[in-house]
Wavefront OBJ file of the C-alpha trace (Angstrom):
o trace
v 0.000 0.000 0.000
v 1.528 3.330 -1.007
v 1.785 6.312 1.338
v -0.894 8.399 -0.427
v -3.449 5.593 -0.181
v -2.666 5.132 3.495
v -3.124 8.841 4.174
v -6.468 8.812 2.373
v -7.666 5.888 4.484
v -6.594 7.653 7.677
v -8.325 10.848 6.599
v -11.563 9.054 5.709
v -11.507 7.056 8.942
v -10.845 10.155 11.006
v -13.677 12.023 9.321
v -16.070 9.164 9.911
v -15.115 9.059 13.598
v -15.866 12.764 13.977
v -19.147 12.519 12.088
v -20.664 10.208 14.691
v -21.443 13.360 16.707
v -24.933 14.619 15.911
v -27.886 16.020 17.824
v -30.944 13.877 18.315
v -34.203 15.853 17.795
v -35.514 14.827 21.227
v -32.379 16.136 22.934
v -32.464 19.325 20.855
v -36.063 20.004 21.874
v -35.756 19.092 25.544
v -32.153 19.700 26.607
v -30.937 22.915 24.976
v -31.211 24.900 28.220
v -29.430 22.078 30.079
v -26.589 22.194 27.561
v -26.268 25.972 27.849
v -26.119 25.830 31.644
v -23.483 23.066 31.498
v -21.416 25.168 29.097
v -21.709 28.293 31.241
v -20.762 26.321 34.369
v -17.539 25.217 32.684
v -16.795 28.769 31.538
v -17.411 30.375 34.938
v -15.306 27.747 36.713
v -12.255 28.928 34.744
v -11.520 32.688 34.807
v -8.917 32.161 32.062
v -11.578 30.765 29.702
v -11.749 32.945 26.557
v -15.531 33.237 26.949
v -15.461 34.103 30.652
v -16.211 37.759 29.916
v -18.399 37.130 26.871
v -22.098 37.858 27.596
v -23.139 35.824 24.553
v -22.644 32.076 24.756
v -21.103 30.786 21.488
v -23.150 28.009 19.952
v -20.188 25.650 19.747
v -19.757 25.835 23.526
v -23.112 24.164 24.215
v -23.494 22.076 21.050
v -20.929 19.608 22.348
v -23.172 18.856 25.348
v -26.196 18.328 23.105
v -24.136 15.913 21.018
v -22.873 13.940 23.988
v -26.306 13.734 25.603
v -27.626 12.563 22.218
v -25.026 9.785 22.120
v -26.145 8.636 25.556
v -29.839 8.994 24.724
v -29.418 6.701 21.714
v -28.157 4.072 24.158
v -25.567 2.008 22.245
v -25.514 -0.639 25.003
v -29.337 -0.972 25.059
v -29.073 -0.488 28.791
v -32.280 -0.106 30.840
v -30.352 2.229 33.142
v -29.569 4.532 30.235
v -33.218 4.540 29.200
v -34.193 5.431 32.779
v -32.117 8.634 32.659
v -34.373 10.186 30.050
v -37.671 8.381 30.699
v -38.074 7.041 34.227
v -36.136 9.771 36.071
v -36.076 12.529 33.424
v -32.848 14.058 34.695
v -32.267 17.742 33.988
v -29.660 20.299 34.990
v -30.404 22.159 38.204
v -29.368 25.807 37.732
v -30.376 26.921 41.232
v -28.878 24.388 43.657
v -25.153 23.885 44.422
v -23.897 25.768 41.351
v -26.362 28.634 40.719
v -26.279 30.038 37.189
v -28.071 33.312 36.467
v -28.843 33.840 32.782
v -31.721 36.347 32.826
v -31.510 39.034 35.547
v -29.200 41.602 37.130
v -30.069 44.043 39.920
v -28.672 47.201 41.512
v -29.728 50.061 43.768
v -29.937 53.808 43.078
v -30.252 56.554 45.712
v -33.460 58.612 45.621
v -31.574 61.875 45.073
v -30.172 60.697 41.728
v -31.965 62.982 39.221
v -32.615 60.408 36.505
v -34.124 57.694 38.762
v -37.830 58.563 38.382
v -37.623 58.870 34.594
v -35.811 55.540 34.476
v -38.483 53.819 36.576
v -41.244 55.211 34.342
v -39.681 54.842 30.900
v -36.731 52.450 31.202
v -34.497 55.211 29.829
v -32.070 56.895 32.222
v -30.320 59.413 30.019
v -27.012 57.945 31.261
v -25.300 56.837 28.066
v -23.384 53.897 29.559
v -26.499 52.468 31.257
v -28.813 52.991 28.298
v -26.240 51.439 25.950
v -26.072 48.296 28.100
v -29.856 48.094 28.206
v -30.093 48.413 24.430
v -27.214 46.074 23.592
v -28.369 43.272 25.870
v -32.129 43.713 25.392
v -32.729 44.557 29.059
v -35.846 46.002 30.639
v -37.019 46.711 34.190
v -38.821 43.647 35.520
v -39.460 45.066 38.993
v -38.290 47.673 41.483
v -38.588 48.208 45.221
v -38.422 51.561 47.038
v -36.795 51.237 50.465
v -36.937 54.052 52.996
v -34.292 52.300 55.137
v -31.633 53.251 52.589
v -33.478 56.046 50.735
v -32.879 54.051 47.598
v -34.611 51.956 44.972
v -33.576 48.410 44.079
v -34.181 47.659 40.408
v -34.048 44.351 38.597
v -33.396 44.187 34.861
v -34.281 41.152 32.784
v -32.906 40.320 29.362
v -35.196 39.520 26.452
v -32.641 37.024 25.156
v -33.298 33.381 25.951
v -29.871 32.971 27.526
v -27.170 35.449 28.474
v -23.994 35.196 30.533
v -25.212 37.888 32.926
v -22.148 37.275 35.105
v -20.032 38.963 32.421
v -21.987 42.223 32.786
v -21.366 42.843 36.491
v -18.188 44.867 35.926
v -19.886 46.995 33.253
v -22.716 47.942 35.610
v -20.374 48.521 38.547
v -18.435 51.043 36.442
v -21.516 53.280 36.066
v -21.712 56.121 38.623
v -24.782 56.122 40.915
v -25.266 52.336 40.696
v -24.699 50.493 43.975
v -25.035 46.873 45.099
v -24.770 45.403 41.614
v -25.557 41.700 41.955
v -27.284 38.736 40.411
v -30.674 38.082 42.062
v -31.248 34.788 43.810
v -33.060 32.322 41.610
v -36.562 31.341 42.689
v -36.394 28.247 44.926
v -39.021 26.617 42.734
v -36.257 26.195 40.146
v -34.419 23.989 42.639
v -37.304 21.528 42.834
v -36.818 20.484 39.222
v -37.386 16.728 39.430
v -40.144 15.638 37.019
v -39.665 11.872 36.914
v -41.630 9.058 38.481
v -42.177 9.160 42.267
v -38.912 7.927 43.758
v -37.609 7.780 47.337
v -34.162 7.834 48.939
v -34.043 6.694 52.584
v -37.814 7.162 52.714
v -37.732 10.774 51.460
v -39.261 11.729 48.119
v -36.868 12.941 45.427
v -37.464 16.646 44.720
v -34.395 17.786 42.801
v -31.957 16.458 40.246
v -28.920 17.594 38.316
v -26.510 16.680 35.536
v -22.863 17.465 36.237
v -19.917 16.978 33.913
v -16.224 16.563 34.675
v -14.181 15.832 31.573
v -15.782 12.769 29.976
v -17.659 11.810 33.148
v -21.380 12.585 33.438
v -23.004 12.399 36.858
v -26.788 12.188 37.073
v -27.808 13.143 40.608
v -31.054 12.697 42.525
v -31.666 14.682 45.732
v -34.233 14.138 48.482
v -34.922 15.366 51.995
v -36.300 18.886 52.440
v -34.588 20.335 49.392
v -36.039 23.807 49.929
v -33.663 24.291 52.841
v -30.900 21.949 51.656
v -31.154 18.412 50.337
v -30.134 15.683 52.797
v -29.892 12.537 50.672
v -28.458 11.907 47.219
v -28.103 9.112 44.718
v -25.968 8.976 41.568
v -25.890 7.408 38.148
v -22.682 7.575 36.138
v -21.775 7.506 32.448
v -18.732 8.309 30.389
v -19.125 9.998 27.005
v -16.113 11.360 25.119
v -16.011 14.608 23.151
v -16.165 12.416 20.045
v -19.525 11.121 21.311
v -18.332 7.632 22.141
v -20.238 6.136 25.072
v -17.690 4.204 27.113
v -19.794 2.860 29.953
v -23.371 2.624 31.075
v -24.659 4.512 34.135
v -24.439 2.877 37.507
v -26.141 3.497 40.794
v -23.426 4.537 43.243
v -25.761 4.937 46.256
v -24.821 2.852 49.275
v -21.733 1.384 47.675
v -19.077 3.893 48.611
v -19.150 6.884 50.918
v -16.721 9.467 52.190
v -16.452 12.254 54.691
v -16.246 15.143 55.305
v -17.874 16.971 52.414
v -17.004 19.822 52.045
v -13.402 18.984 52.988
v -10.430 21.208 53.753
v -7.521 18.843 54.466
v -8.306 15.147 54.100
v -11.064 12.905 52.794
v -11.756 9.488 54.288
v -13.342 6.782 52.115
v -15.635 4.025 53.365
v -16.224 0.812 51.436
v -13.212 1.134 49.139
v -11.227 -2.085 48.524
v -7.504 -1.565 49.210
v -6.619 -3.809 46.294
v -4.033 -1.880 44.327
v -6.539 -0.040 42.177
v -6.283 3.680 41.554
v -7.762 6.933 42.825
v -7.839 9.954 40.547
v -9.115 13.455 41.246
v -10.299 15.622 38.373
v -11.313 19.262 38.155
v -14.746 20.055 36.707
v -12.915 20.907 33.472
v -11.666 17.295 33.327
v -8.023 18.025 34.243
v -6.309 15.223 36.168
v -4.913 16.718 39.399
v -4.183 13.740 41.663
v -3.420 10.093 40.896
v -2.483 7.449 43.459
v -2.896 3.773 44.315
v -5.677 2.550 46.631
v -3.377 1.526 49.471
v -5.126 3.807 51.968
v -8.661 5.066 52.549
v -7.282 8.543 53.308
v -6.797 11.208 50.608
v -4.918 14.456 51.185
v -6.730 17.301 49.373
v -5.114 20.209 51.232
v -3.192 21.361 48.143
v -6.311 21.736 45.994
v -7.895 25.134 45.461
v -11.440 25.742 46.675
v -14.004 24.333 44.256
v -15.820 21.222 43.046
v -13.952 18.036 42.104
v -14.621 14.464 40.997
v -12.966 11.434 42.620
v -12.663 8.496 40.242
v -12.039 5.107 41.861
v -10.935 2.200 39.692
v -10.614 -1.172 41.429
v -8.112 -3.839 40.416
v -10.884 -5.735 38.559
v -11.703 -2.666 36.444
v -14.938 -1.550 38.120
v -15.283 2.213 38.277
v -17.041 4.578 40.658
v -17.222 8.365 40.671
v -17.896 10.618 43.655
v -18.121 14.388 43.832
v -16.751 16.559 46.614
v -16.317 20.211 47.476
v -12.951 21.571 48.626
v -13.309 24.454 51.076
l 1 2 3 4 5 6 7 8 9 10 11 12 13 14 15 16 17 18 19 20 21 22 23 24 25 26 27 28 29 30 31 32 33 34 35 36 37 38 39 40 41 42 43 44 45 46 47 48 49 50 51 52 53 54 55 56 57 58 59 60 61 62 63 64 65 66 67 68 69 70 71 72 73 74 75 76 77 78 79 80 81 82 83 84 85 86 87 88 89 90 91 92 93 94 95 96 97 98 99 100 101 102 103 104 105 106 107 108 109 110 111 112 113 114 115 116 117 118 119 120 121 122 123 124 125 126 127 128 129 130 131 132 133 134 135 136 137 138 139 140 141 142 143 144 145 146 147 148 149 150 151 152 153 154 155 156 157 158 159 160 161 162 163 164 165 166 167 168 169 170 171 172 173 174 175 176 177 178 179 180 181 182 183 184 185 186 187 188 189 190 191 192 193 194 195 196 197 198 199 200 201 202 203 204 205 206 207 208 209 210 211 212 213 214 215 216 217 218 219 220 221 222 223 224 225 226 227 228 229 230 231 232 233 234 235 236 237 238 239 240 241 242 243 244 245 246 247 248 249 250 251 252 253 254 255 256 257 258 259 260 261 262 263 264 265 266 267 268 269 270 271 272 273 274 275 276 277 278 279 280 281 282 283 284 285 286 287 288 289 290 291 292 293 294 295 296 297 298 299 300 301 302 303 304 305 306 307 308 309 310 311 312 313 314 315 316 317 318 319 320 321 322 323 324 325 326 327 328 329 330 331 332
């Protein structure tokens, strides 16, 4: 076989491998918001990300999540557990709990003696060029305001007309405008936390009220929460899957509940694992961006995490027989 023929075969094979990524119509119709929130989570977790300060989310940043969810939805292993993700449990991303993502509103306060305040409340136009330009550029309008005598000021909330905006990127722009104080992103309605829409399901006798999809590298965690989730969920249960950026599904989801546990969570110095076989397998810790940070053998149930920065991480445990479990923890 000559070199040119070989190169052609490699090129065709490579192209075919890439083309396996596509978006299933069901996923497109039901998971676009999920994909956008997953993309924005990844961006906001990395201040060096080129889109960190970009109010508009590039399509290619969330398309990859739609493609990977599509690969899982099409269930190459014909696994009942995979089917249950989208039918029985109907997992969706939770944009209020644990990792809140604001994509619609921004608020600030203005003192009553600011001359343009009343006109702004009545018309949505302040006469302040920098403020009016932001409102026009990002399709913002006043959704509500509250006059408070305690501070002699008015709190105003602006809402974008766009379906999805990286509002976090606008904070600095609003803070730079004179007369605007307390620029912040409003708390999301707690009803958004109670996002579970699947079949009635119970963990330790408590009804599941919330769910989430979290991604670390190629690892997808599907989480169920139960136990008074309005004040803070008490119980959780996980399913796990691995889907590469080339849309290859590497393993079917598994139920991790009751198999392994660890404490404390959040952790500041060390994590202690329960139920882990000390059999010469491996422990790996990944950032939410999928970067491998720690790798060691399972010769001890104690993991030193003191050198990690504050944030969310995934612990991947691979036993000597090849079985794999994934846990999530928060480093204080």
